[in-house]
PDB file of N, CA, C, O and CB in Angstrom:
ATOM      1  N   MET A   1     -34.084-157.264 105.911  1.00  0.00           N
ATOM      2  CA  MET A   1     -34.273-157.093 107.192  1.00  0.00           C
ATOM      3  C   MET A   1     -33.969-158.308 107.830  1.00  0.00           C
ATOM      4  O   MET A   1     -34.549-159.369 107.598  1.00  0.00           O
ATOM      5  CB  MET A   1     -35.516-156.637 107.470  1.00  0.00           C
ATOM      6  N   CYS A   2     -32.448-158.039 109.172  1.00  0.00           N
ATOM      7  CA  CYS A   2     -32.374-159.497 110.155  1.00  0.00           C
ATOM      8  C   CYS A   2     -33.374-159.431 111.183  1.00  0.00           C
ATOM      9  O   CYS A   2     -33.853-158.466 111.779  1.00  0.00           O
ATOM     10  CB  CYS A   2     -30.881-159.742 111.005  1.00  0.00           C
ATOM     11  N   MET A   3     -33.563-160.529 111.255  1.00  0.00           N
ATOM     12  CA  MET A   3     -34.084-160.608 112.256  1.00  0.00           C
ATOM     13  C   MET A   3     -33.528-161.719 113.852  1.00  0.00           C
ATOM     14  O   MET A   3     -33.041-162.846 113.764  1.00  0.00           O
ATOM     15  CB  MET A   3     -35.254-160.860 111.598  1.00  0.00           C
ATOM     16  N   ALA A   4     -33.793-160.981 115.119  1.00  0.00           N
ATOM     17  CA  ALA A   4     -33.720-161.812 116.081  1.00  0.00           C
ATOM     18  C   ALA A   4     -33.687-163.275 116.154  1.00  0.00           C
ATOM     19  O   ALA A   4     -34.299-163.900 115.288  1.00  0.00           O
ATOM     20  CB  ALA A   4     -34.481-161.508 116.635  1.00  0.00           C
ATOM     21  N   ILE A   5     -33.095-163.862 117.011  1.00  0.00           N
ATOM     22  CA  ILE A   5     -33.251-164.942 116.513  1.00  0.00           C
ATOM     23  C   ILE A   5     -33.373-165.575 118.381  1.00  0.00           C
ATOM     24  O   ILE A   5     -32.329-165.145 118.873  1.00  0.00           O
ATOM     25  CB  ILE A   5     -31.914-165.419 115.239  1.00  0.00           C
ATOM     26  N   ASP A   6     -34.061-166.257 119.378  1.00  0.00           N
ATOM     27  CA  ASP A   6     -34.382-166.594 120.509  1.00  0.00           C
ATOM     28  C   ASP A   6     -33.420-167.942 120.943  1.00  0.00           C
ATOM     29  O   ASP A   6     -34.020-168.961 121.285  1.00  0.00           O
ATOM     30  CB  ASP A   6     -35.887-166.771 120.475  1.00  0.00           C
ATOM     31  N   TRP A   7     -31.877-167.943 120.927  1.00  0.00           N
ATOM     32  CA  TRP A   7     -31.376-169.048 121.664  1.00  0.00           C
ATOM     33  C   TRP A   7     -31.580-169.247 123.105  1.00  0.00           C
ATOM     34  O   TRP A   7     -30.901-170.073 123.714  1.00  0.00           O
ATOM     35  CB  TRP A   7     -30.140-169.060 121.493  1.00  0.00           C
ATOM     36  N   THR A   8     -32.704-168.356 123.829  1.00  0.00           N
ATOM     37  CA  THR A   8     -32.311-169.053 125.211  1.00  0.00           C
ATOM     38  C   THR A   8     -32.944-170.531 125.415  1.00  0.00           C
ATOM     39  O   THR A   8     -32.329-171.236 126.215  1.00  0.00           O
ATOM     40  CB  THR A   8     -32.854-168.092 126.481  1.00  0.00           C
ATOM     41  N   PRO A   9     -33.752-170.932 124.980  1.00  0.00           N
ATOM     42  CA  PRO A   9     -34.216-172.439 125.158  1.00  0.00           C
ATOM     43  C   PRO A   9     -32.591-173.197 125.245  1.00  0.00           C
ATOM     44  O   PRO A   9     -32.186-173.691 126.298  1.00  0.00           O
ATOM     45  CB  PRO A   9     -35.358-173.076 123.579  1.00  0.00           C
ATOM     46  N   ILE A  10     -31.639-173.189 123.766  1.00  0.00           N
ATOM     47  CA  ILE A  10     -30.522-173.445 124.027  1.00  0.00           C
ATOM     48  C   ILE A  10     -29.297-173.317 124.584  1.00  0.00           C
ATOM     49  O   ILE A  10     -28.367-174.119 124.496  1.00  0.00           O
ATOM     50  CB  ILE A  10     -30.446-173.484 123.606  1.00  0.00           C
ATOM     51  N   PHE A  11     -29.332-171.807 125.429  1.00  0.00           N
ATOM     52  CA  PHE A  11     -28.877-171.468 126.652  1.00  0.00           C
ATOM     53  C   PHE A  11     -29.153-172.223 127.955  1.00  0.00           C
ATOM     54  O   PHE A  11     -28.303-172.634 128.745  1.00  0.00           O
ATOM     55  CB  PHE A  11     -29.265-170.326 126.789  1.00  0.00           C
ATOM     56  N   LYS A  12     -30.359-172.326 128.040  1.00  0.00           N
ATOM     57  CA  LYS A  12     -30.884-173.269 129.215  1.00  0.00           C
ATOM     58  C   LYS A  12     -29.976-174.684 129.155  1.00  0.00           C
ATOM     59  O   LYS A  12     -28.872-175.003 129.595  1.00  0.00           O
ATOM     60  CB  LYS A  12     -32.675-173.643 128.982  1.00  0.00           C
ATOM     61  N   LYS A  13     -30.729-175.174 128.596  1.00  0.00           N
ATOM     62  CA  LYS A  13     -30.712-177.024 128.285  1.00  0.00           C
ATOM     63  C   LYS A  13     -28.771-177.395 127.957  1.00  0.00           C
ATOM     64  O   LYS A  13     -28.199-178.372 128.441  1.00  0.00           O
ATOM     65  CB  LYS A  13     -32.038-177.526 126.195  1.00  0.00           C
ATOM     66  N   TYR A  14     -27.975-176.167 126.900  1.00  0.00           N
ATOM     67  CA  TYR A  14     -26.587-176.793 126.766  1.00  0.00           C
ATOM     68  C   TYR A  14     -25.596-175.693 127.304  1.00  0.00           C
ATOM     69  O   TYR A  14     -24.544-175.599 126.671  1.00  0.00           O
ATOM     70  CB  TYR A  14     -26.225-177.230 125.147  1.00  0.00           C
ATOM     71  N   LYS A  15     -25.765-174.883 128.331  1.00  0.00           N
ATOM     72  CA  LYS A  15     -24.798-174.194 128.895  1.00  0.00           C
ATOM     73  C   LYS A  15     -23.772-174.961 129.138  1.00  0.00           C
ATOM     74  O   LYS A  15     -23.830-176.119 129.553  1.00  0.00           O
ATOM     75  CB  LYS A  15     -25.153-173.590 129.929  1.00  0.00           C
ATOM     76  N   GLY A  16     -22.322-174.032 128.763  1.00  0.00           N
ATOM     77  CA  GLY A  16     -21.433-174.709 128.594  1.00  0.00           C
ATOM     78  C   GLY A  16     -20.935-175.293 127.778  1.00  0.00           C
ATOM     79  O   GLY A  16     -19.727-175.509 127.873  1.00  0.00           O
ATOM     80  N   ARG A  17     -21.632-175.747 126.723  1.00  0.00           N
ATOM     81  CA  ARG A  17     -21.144-176.863 126.121  1.00  0.00           C
ATOM     82  C   ARG A  17     -21.050-176.747 124.842  1.00  0.00           C
ATOM     83  O   ARG A  17     -21.736-175.745 124.638  1.00  0.00           O
ATOM     84  CB  ARG A  17     -21.791-177.892 126.377  1.00  0.00           C
ATOM     85  N   TRP A  18     -20.579-177.170 123.618  1.00  0.00           N
ATOM     86  CA  TRP A  18     -20.936-176.881 121.906  1.00  0.00           C
ATOM     87  C   TRP A  18     -21.835-177.748 121.657  1.00  0.00           C
ATOM     88  O   TRP A  18     -22.105-178.859 122.112  1.00  0.00           O
ATOM     89  CB  TRP A  18     -19.745-177.095 120.735  1.00  0.00           C
ATOM     90  N   VAL A  19     -22.386-176.893 120.645  1.00  0.00           N
ATOM     91  CA  VAL A  19     -23.613-177.418 120.063  1.00  0.00           C
ATOM     92  C   VAL A  19     -23.758-177.385 118.401  1.00  0.00           C
ATOM     93  O   VAL A  19     -23.495-176.356 117.779  1.00  0.00           O
ATOM     94  CB  VAL A  19     -24.751-176.596 120.699  1.00  0.00           C
ATOM     95  N   ALA A  20     -24.111-178.358 117.878  1.00  0.00           N
ATOM     96  CA  ALA A  20     -23.722-177.781 116.670  1.00  0.00           C
ATOM     97  C   ALA A  20     -25.261-177.531 115.825  1.00  0.00           C
ATOM     98  O   ALA A  20     -25.822-178.608 115.622  1.00  0.00           O
ATOM     99  CB  ALA A  20     -22.561-178.862 115.866  1.00  0.00           C
ATOM    100  N   LEU A  21     -25.642-176.930 115.567  1.00  0.00           N
ATOM    101  CA  LEU A  21     -27.268-176.110 114.684  1.00  0.00           C
ATOM    102  C   LEU A  21     -27.171-176.503 113.034  1.00  0.00           C
ATOM    103  O   LEU A  21     -26.142-176.684 112.383  1.00  0.00           O
ATOM    104  CB  LEU A  21     -27.253-173.818 114.748  1.00  0.00           C
ATOM    105  N   LYS A  22     -28.473-176.572 112.607  1.00  0.00           N
ATOM    106  CA  LYS A  22     -28.961-176.993 111.434  1.00  0.00           C
ATOM    107  C   LYS A  22     -28.854-175.217 110.720  1.00  0.00           C
ATOM    108  O   LYS A  22     -28.629-174.279 111.484  1.00  0.00           O
ATOM    109  CB  LYS A  22     -30.686-177.916 111.633  1.00  0.00           C
ATOM    110  N   ASP A  23     -29.017-175.034 109.468  1.00  0.00           N
ATOM    111  CA  ASP A  23     -28.354-173.877 108.750  1.00  0.00           C
ATOM    112  C   ASP A  23     -30.154-173.247 109.483  1.00  0.00           C
ATOM    113  O   ASP A  23     -30.380-172.056 109.272  1.00  0.00           O
ATOM    114  CB  ASP A  23     -27.763-174.029 106.488  1.00  0.00           C
ATOM    115  N   ASP A  24     -30.860-173.756 109.977  1.00  0.00           N
ATOM    116  CA  ASP A  24     -32.024-172.431 110.108  1.00  0.00           C
ATOM    117  C   ASP A  24     -31.494-172.084 111.958  1.00  0.00           C
ATOM    118  O   ASP A  24     -32.459-171.909 112.701  1.00  0.00           O
ATOM    119  CB  ASP A  24     -34.374-173.162 109.828  1.00  0.00           C
ATOM    120  N   GLU A  25     -30.585-172.025 112.395  1.00  0.00           N
ATOM    121  CA  GLU A  25     -29.754-171.442 113.397  1.00  0.00           C
ATOM    122  C   GLU A  25     -30.438-171.983 114.812  1.00  0.00           C
ATOM    123  O   GLU A  25     -29.923-171.560 115.847  1.00  0.00           O
ATOM    124  CB  GLU A  25     -29.708-169.733 113.231  1.00  0.00           C
ATOM    125  N   VAL A  26     -31.426-172.777 114.908  1.00  0.00           N
ATOM    126  CA  VAL A  26     -31.888-172.933 116.423  1.00  0.00           C
ATOM    127  C   VAL A  26     -32.681-174.649 116.285  1.00  0.00           C
ATOM    128  O   VAL A  26     -33.475-175.182 117.061  1.00  0.00           O
ATOM    129  CB  VAL A  26     -33.250-171.356 116.968  1.00  0.00           C
ATOM    130  N   THR A  27     -32.186-175.085 115.210  1.00  0.00           N
ATOM    131  CA  THR A  27     -32.281-177.502 115.719  1.00  0.00           C
ATOM    132  C   THR A  27     -31.229-177.304 116.111  1.00  0.00           C
ATOM    133  O   THR A  27     -30.499-176.467 115.580  1.00  0.00           O
ATOM    134  CB  THR A  27     -32.293-179.316 114.325  1.00  0.00           C
ATOM    135  N   VAL A  28     -30.858-178.049 117.184  1.00  0.00           N
ATOM    136  CA  VAL A  28     -29.536-178.441 118.062  1.00  0.00           C
ATOM    137  C   VAL A  28     -29.576-180.244 116.894  1.00  0.00           C
ATOM    138  O   VAL A  28     -30.514-181.022 116.722  1.00  0.00           O
ATOM    139  CB  VAL A  28     -29.953-178.569 120.592  1.00  0.00           C
ATOM    140  N   ILE A  29     -28.196-180.286 116.368  1.00  0.00           N
ATOM    141  CA  ILE A  29     -27.842-181.371 115.757  1.00  0.00           C
ATOM    142  C   ILE A  29     -27.584-182.345 116.863  1.00  0.00           C
ATOM    143  O   ILE A  29     -28.392-183.209 117.205  1.00  0.00           O
ATOM    144  CB  ILE A  29     -26.733-181.140 114.849  1.00  0.00           C
ATOM    145  N   ALA A  30     -26.360-182.145 117.423  1.00  0.00           N
ATOM    146  CA  ALA A  30     -26.037-182.816 118.986  1.00  0.00           C
ATOM    147  C   ALA A  30     -25.557-181.880 119.402  1.00  0.00           C
ATOM    148  O   ALA A  30     -25.799-180.716 119.085  1.00  0.00           O
ATOM    149  CB  ALA A  30     -25.097-184.063 119.285  1.00  0.00           C
ATOM    150  N   ASP A  31     -24.433-182.475 120.556  1.00  0.00           N
ATOM    151  CA  ASP A  31     -23.892-181.435 121.654  1.00  0.00           C
ATOM    152  C   ASP A  31     -23.159-182.293 122.160  1.00  0.00           C
ATOM    153  O   ASP A  31     -23.364-183.505 122.237  1.00  0.00           O
ATOM    154  CB  ASP A  31     -24.838-180.689 122.718  1.00  0.00           C
ATOM    155  N   ALA A  32     -21.851-181.401 122.700  1.00  0.00           N
ATOM    156  CA  ALA A  32     -20.318-182.141 123.490  1.00  0.00           C
ATOM    157  C   ALA A  32     -19.637-181.184 123.973  1.00  0.00           C
ATOM    158  O   ALA A  32     -19.810-179.986 123.749  1.00  0.00           O
ATOM    159  CB  ALA A  32     -19.166-182.960 122.529  1.00  0.00           C
ATOM    160  N   PRO A  33     -18.637-181.797 124.825  1.00  0.00           N
ATOM    161  CA  PRO A  33     -17.790-180.655 125.533  1.00  0.00           C
ATOM    162  C   PRO A  33     -16.845-180.048 125.067  1.00  0.00           C
ATOM    163  O   PRO A  33     -16.081-179.253 125.615  1.00  0.00           O
ATOM    164  CB  PRO A  33     -17.258-180.954 126.517  1.00  0.00           C
ATOM    165  N   SER A  34     -16.897-180.581 123.573  1.00  0.00           N
ATOM    166  CA  SER A  34     -15.577-180.079 122.866  1.00  0.00           C
ATOM    167  C   SER A  34     -15.868-180.395 121.485  1.00  0.00           C
ATOM    168  O   SER A  34     -16.197-181.502 121.061  1.00  0.00           O
ATOM    169  CB  SER A  34     -14.136-180.804 123.369  1.00  0.00           C
ATOM    170  N   ALA A  35     -15.645-178.789 120.481  1.00  0.00           N
ATOM    171  CA  ALA A  35     -15.648-178.459 119.442  1.00  0.00           C
ATOM    172  C   ALA A  35     -15.191-179.883 118.272  1.00  0.00           C
ATOM    173  O   ALA A  35     -16.094-179.871 117.435  1.00  0.00           O
ATOM    174  CB  ALA A  35     -14.811-177.223 119.570  1.00  0.00           C
ATOM    175  N   LYS A  36     -14.480-180.705 118.017  1.00  0.00           N
ATOM    176  CA  LYS A  36     -13.865-181.504 117.902  1.00  0.00           C
ATOM    177  C   LYS A  36     -14.918-182.945 117.633  1.00  0.00           C
ATOM    178  O   LYS A  36     -15.010-183.656 116.632  1.00  0.00           O
ATOM    179  CB  LYS A  36     -12.975-181.345 118.989  1.00  0.00           C
ATOM    180  N   THR A  37     -15.556-183.014 118.818  1.00  0.00           N
ATOM    181  CA  THR A  37     -16.458-184.262 119.174  1.00  0.00           C
ATOM    182  C   THR A  37     -18.007-183.951 118.482  1.00  0.00           C
ATOM    183  O   THR A  37     -18.698-184.769 117.874  1.00  0.00           O
ATOM    184  CB  THR A  37     -16.571-184.454 121.040  1.00  0.00           C
ATOM    185  N   VAL A  38     -18.353-182.416 118.788  1.00  0.00           N
ATOM    186  CA  VAL A  38     -19.477-182.322 118.590  1.00  0.00           C
ATOM    187  C   VAL A  38     -19.997-182.231 116.579  1.00  0.00           C
ATOM    188  O   VAL A  38     -21.063-182.463 116.009  1.00  0.00           O
ATOM    189  CB  VAL A  38     -19.733-181.060 119.595  1.00  0.00           C
ATOM    190  N   LEU A  39     -18.812-181.848 116.139  1.00  0.00           N
ATOM    191  CA  LEU A  39     -18.795-181.645 114.415  1.00  0.00           C
ATOM    192  C   LEU A  39     -18.338-183.562 114.035  1.00  0.00           C
ATOM    193  O   LEU A  39     -18.973-184.132 113.147  1.00  0.00           O
ATOM    194  CB  LEU A  39     -17.061-180.037 113.714  1.00  0.00           C
ATOM    195  N   SER A  40     -17.580-184.086 114.569  1.00  0.00           N
ATOM    196  CA  SER A  40     -17.959-185.595 114.705  1.00  0.00           C
ATOM    197  C   SER A  40     -19.144-185.890 114.742  1.00  0.00           C
ATOM    198  O   SER A  40     -19.714-185.969 113.653  1.00  0.00           O
ATOM    199  CB  SER A  40     -17.525-186.209 115.739  1.00  0.00           C
ATOM    200  N   LYS A  41     -19.715-186.081 115.644  1.00  0.00           N
ATOM    201  CA  LYS A  41     -21.510-186.529 116.414  1.00  0.00           C
ATOM    202  C   LYS A  41     -22.298-185.743 114.836  1.00  0.00           C
ATOM    203  O   LYS A  41     -22.669-186.461 113.907  1.00  0.00           O
ATOM    204  CB  LYS A  41     -22.163-185.206 118.732  1.00  0.00           C
ATOM    205  N   ALA A  42     -22.365-185.000 114.819  1.00  0.00           N
ATOM    206  CA  ALA A  42     -23.016-183.752 113.150  1.00  0.00           C
ATOM    207  C   ALA A  42     -22.434-184.475 112.052  1.00  0.00           C
ATOM    208  O   ALA A  42     -23.282-184.557 111.163  1.00  0.00           O
ATOM    209  CB  ALA A  42     -22.200-181.669 112.945  1.00  0.00           C
ATOM    210  N   LYS A  43     -21.390-185.017 111.733  1.00  0.00           N
ATOM    211  CA  LYS A  43     -21.055-185.448 110.213  1.00  0.00           C
ATOM    212  C   LYS A  43     -21.831-187.033 110.277  1.00  0.00           C
ATOM    213  O   LYS A  43     -22.557-187.623 109.477  1.00  0.00           O
ATOM    214  CB  LYS A  43     -19.025-185.510 109.819  1.00  0.00           C
ATOM    215  N   LYS A  44     -21.290-187.389 111.636  1.00  0.00           N
ATOM    216  CA  LYS A  44     -22.433-188.752 111.497  1.00  0.00           C
ATOM    217  C   LYS A  44     -23.457-189.112 111.101  1.00  0.00           C
ATOM    218  O   LYS A  44     -23.736-190.191 110.578  1.00  0.00           O
ATOM    219  CB  LYS A  44     -22.814-189.152 112.205  1.00  0.00           C
ATOM    220  N   GLN A  45     -24.402-187.831 111.420  1.00  0.00           N
ATOM    221  CA  GLN A  45     -25.921-187.448 111.057  1.00  0.00           C
ATOM    222  C   GLN A  45     -25.836-187.162 109.786  1.00  0.00           C
ATOM    223  O   GLN A  45     -26.986-187.382 109.406  1.00  0.00           O
ATOM    224  CB  GLN A  45     -26.606-186.241 111.810  1.00  0.00           C
ATOM    225  N   GLY A  46     -25.189-186.789 108.797  1.00  0.00           N
ATOM    226  CA  GLY A  46     -24.871-186.284 107.527  1.00  0.00           C
ATOM    227  C   GLY A  46     -24.782-184.759 107.371  1.00  0.00           C
ATOM    228  O   GLY A  46     -25.074-184.005 106.443  1.00  0.00           O
ATOM    229  N   TYR A  47     -24.389-184.609 108.331  1.00  0.00           N
ATOM    230  CA  TYR A  47     -24.077-182.695 108.819  1.00  0.00           C
ATOM    231  C   TYR A  47     -22.962-182.273 108.409  1.00  0.00           C
ATOM    232  O   TYR A  47     -22.147-181.862 109.236  1.00  0.00           O
ATOM    233  CB  TYR A  47     -23.925-182.227 110.485  1.00  0.00           C
ATOM    234  N   ASP A  48     -22.655-182.277 106.989  1.00  0.00           N
ATOM    235  CA  ASP A  48     -21.193-182.454 106.846  1.00  0.00           C
ATOM    236  C   ASP A  48     -20.810-180.469 107.149  1.00  0.00           C
ATOM    237  O   ASP A  48     -19.843-180.118 106.473  1.00  0.00           O
ATOM    238  CB  ASP A  48     -20.704-183.338 104.871  1.00  0.00           C
ATOM    239  N   LYS A  49     -21.380-179.407 107.938  1.00  0.00           N
ATOM    240  CA  LYS A  49     -20.908-178.027 107.683  1.00  0.00           C
ATOM    241  C   LYS A  49     -21.625-177.500 108.581  1.00  0.00           C
ATOM    242  O   LYS A  49     -21.538-176.273 108.547  1.00  0.00           O
ATOM    243  CB  LYS A  49     -21.053-177.388 106.331  1.00  0.00           C
ATOM    244  N   PRO A  50     -22.394-177.944 109.484  1.00  0.00           N
ATOM    245  CA  PRO A  50     -23.033-177.541 110.570  1.00  0.00           C
ATOM    246  C   PRO A  50     -22.702-176.197 110.909  1.00  0.00           C
ATOM    247  O   PRO A  50     -21.790-175.607 110.328  1.00  0.00           O
ATOM    248  CB  PRO A  50     -22.804-178.374 111.582  1.00  0.00           C
ATOM    249  N   ILE A  51     -23.534-175.560 112.012  1.00  0.00           N
ATOM    250  CA  ILE A  51     -23.284-174.076 112.666  1.00  0.00           C
ATOM    251  C   ILE A  51     -23.002-174.241 114.115  1.00  0.00           C
ATOM    252  O   ILE A  51     -23.919-174.352 114.929  1.00  0.00           O
ATOM    253  CB  ILE A  51     -24.611-173.041 112.521  1.00  0.00           C
ATOM    254  N   LEU A  52     -21.660-174.260 114.474  1.00  0.00           N
ATOM    255  CA  LEU A  52     -20.884-174.588 115.806  1.00  0.00           C
ATOM    256  C   LEU A  52     -20.906-173.354 116.796  1.00  0.00           C
ATOM    257  O   LEU A  52     -20.392-172.273 116.510  1.00  0.00           O
ATOM    258  CB  LEU A  52     -19.285-174.978 115.474  1.00  0.00           C
ATOM    259  N   LEU A  53     -21.478-173.593 117.852  1.00  0.00           N
ATOM    260  CA  LEU A  53     -21.819-172.415 119.125  1.00  0.00           C
ATOM    261  C   LEU A  53     -21.068-173.251 120.078  1.00  0.00           C
ATOM    262  O   LEU A  53     -21.020-174.471 120.240  1.00  0.00           O
ATOM    263  CB  LEU A  53     -23.694-172.040 119.682  1.00  0.00           C
ATOM    264  N   ARG A  54     -20.541-172.338 120.614  1.00  0.00           N
ATOM    265  CA  ARG A  54     -20.264-172.402 121.394  1.00  0.00           C
ATOM    266  C   ARG A  54     -21.007-171.786 122.827  1.00  0.00           C
ATOM    267  O   ARG A  54     -20.806-170.589 123.031  1.00  0.00           O
ATOM    268  CB  ARG A  54     -19.372-172.202 120.992  1.00  0.00           C
ATOM    269  N   VAL A  55     -21.893-172.567 123.880  1.00  0.00           N
ATOM    270  CA  VAL A  55     -22.976-171.762 124.445  1.00  0.00           C
ATOM    271  C   VAL A  55     -22.208-171.340 125.695  1.00  0.00           C
ATOM    272  O   VAL A  55     -21.640-172.145 126.432  1.00  0.00           O
ATOM    273  CB  VAL A  55     -24.454-172.575 124.716  1.00  0.00           C
ATOM    274  N   PRO A  56     -22.233-169.937 125.891  1.00  0.00           N
ATOM    275  CA  PRO A  56     -21.512-169.410 127.336  1.00  0.00           C
ATOM    276  C   PRO A  56     -22.048-170.092 128.435  1.00  0.00           C
ATOM    277  O   PRO A  56     -23.106-170.696 128.260  1.00  0.00           O
ATOM    278  CB  PRO A  56     -21.725-167.829 127.684  1.00  0.00           C
ATOM    279  N   LEU A  57     -21.577-170.106 129.403  1.00  0.00           N
ATOM    280  CA  LEU A  57     -22.137-170.317 130.811  1.00  0.00           C
ATOM    281  C   LEU A  57     -23.022-169.413 131.464  1.00  0.00           C
ATOM    282  O   LEU A  57     -23.849-169.781 132.298  1.00  0.00           O
ATOM    283  CB  LEU A  57     -21.154-170.412 131.660  1.00  0.00           C
ATOM    284  N   LYS A  58     -22.882-168.407 131.150  1.00  0.00           N
ATOM    285  CA  LYS A  58     -24.053-167.037 131.508  1.00  0.00           C
ATOM    286  C   LYS A  58     -25.239-166.312 129.887  1.00  0.00           C
ATOM    287  O   LYS A  58     -24.797-165.947 128.798  1.00  0.00           O
ATOM    288  CB  LYS A  58     -22.631-165.296 132.136  1.00  0.00           C
ATOM    289  N   ASN A  59     -26.434-166.329 130.245  1.00  0.00           N
ATOM    290  CA  ASN A  59     -26.333-165.835 128.887  1.00  0.00           C
ATOM    291  C   ASN A  59     -26.656-163.900 129.452  1.00  0.00           C
ATOM    292  O   ASN A  59     -27.504-163.402 130.192  1.00  0.00           O
ATOM    293  CB  ASN A  59     -27.796-166.824 127.603  1.00  0.00           C
ATOM    294  N   LEU A  60     -25.795-163.457 128.854  1.00  0.00           N
ATOM    295  CA  LEU A  60     -25.302-161.520 129.009  1.00  0.00           C
ATOM    296  C   LEU A  60     -26.403-160.765 128.312  1.00  0.00           C
ATOM    297  O   LEU A  60     -26.681-161.553 127.408  1.00  0.00           O
ATOM    298  CB  LEU A  60     -23.571-160.929 128.016  1.00  0.00           C
ATOM    299  N   PRO A  61     -26.828-160.214 128.235  1.00  0.00           N
ATOM    300  CA  PRO A  61     -27.768-159.270 126.854  1.00  0.00           C
ATOM    301  C   PRO A  61     -26.286-158.670 126.189  1.00  0.00           C
ATOM    302  O   PRO A  61     -25.226-158.549 126.803  1.00  0.00           O
ATOM    303  CB  PRO A  61     -29.219-157.500 127.574  1.00  0.00           C
ATOM    304  N   PHE A  62     -26.549-158.333 124.735  1.00  0.00           N
ATOM    305  CA  PHE A  62     -25.909-157.776 123.686  1.00  0.00           C
ATOM    306  C   PHE A  62     -26.571-156.281 123.419  1.00  0.00           C
ATOM    307  O   PHE A  62     -27.801-156.291 123.373  1.00  0.00           O
ATOM    308  CB  PHE A  62     -26.014-158.772 122.461  1.00  0.00           C
ATOM    309  N   ILE A  63     -26.070-155.285 123.278  1.00  0.00           N
ATOM    310  CA  ILE A  63     -26.462-154.208 122.592  1.00  0.00           C
ATOM    311  C   ILE A  63     -25.661-153.792 122.015  1.00  0.00           C
ATOM    312  O   ILE A  63     -24.517-153.531 122.389  1.00  0.00           O
ATOM    313  CB  ILE A  63     -26.922-153.370 123.110  1.00  0.00           C
ATOM    314  N   GLY A  64     -26.280-153.621 120.690  1.00  0.00           N
ATOM    315  CA  GLY A  64     -25.227-152.616 119.515  1.00  0.00           C
ATOM    316  C   GLY A  64     -25.395-153.444 117.888  1.00  0.00           C
ATOM    317  O   GLY A  64     -26.587-153.748 117.841  1.00  0.00           O
ATOM    318  N   SER A  65     -24.904-153.783 116.950  1.00  0.00           N
ATOM    319  CA  SER A  65     -25.173-153.666 116.168  1.00  0.00           C
ATOM    320  C   SER A  65     -23.609-154.815 115.183  1.00  0.00           C
ATOM    321  O   SER A  65     -22.386-154.790 115.323  1.00  0.00           O
ATOM    322  CB  SER A  65     -25.581-152.112 116.184  1.00  0.00           C
ATOM    323  N   SER A  66     -24.456-155.581 114.346  1.00  0.00           N
ATOM    324  CA  SER A  66     -23.412-156.015 113.407  1.00  0.00           C
ATOM    325  C   SER A  66     -22.722-155.839 112.360  1.00  0.00           C
ATOM    326  O   SER A  66     -21.872-156.668 112.034  1.00  0.00           O
ATOM    327  CB  SER A  66     -23.553-156.616 113.159  1.00  0.00           C
TER     328      SER A  66
END
């Protein structure tokens, strides 16, 4: 069963920015205005394959399935 992840704190703090997340999908490793920069910052911290997320400017609800 797939559990929902509450990214509300990430949306509030990093609105409009790129973030690199750990495999737990909630711990922010680095943030930056571009994907290239955030990936570089994450790699400098020893994370070669972080999860990259572009945090939207607005937190809109999603209804559906994946």
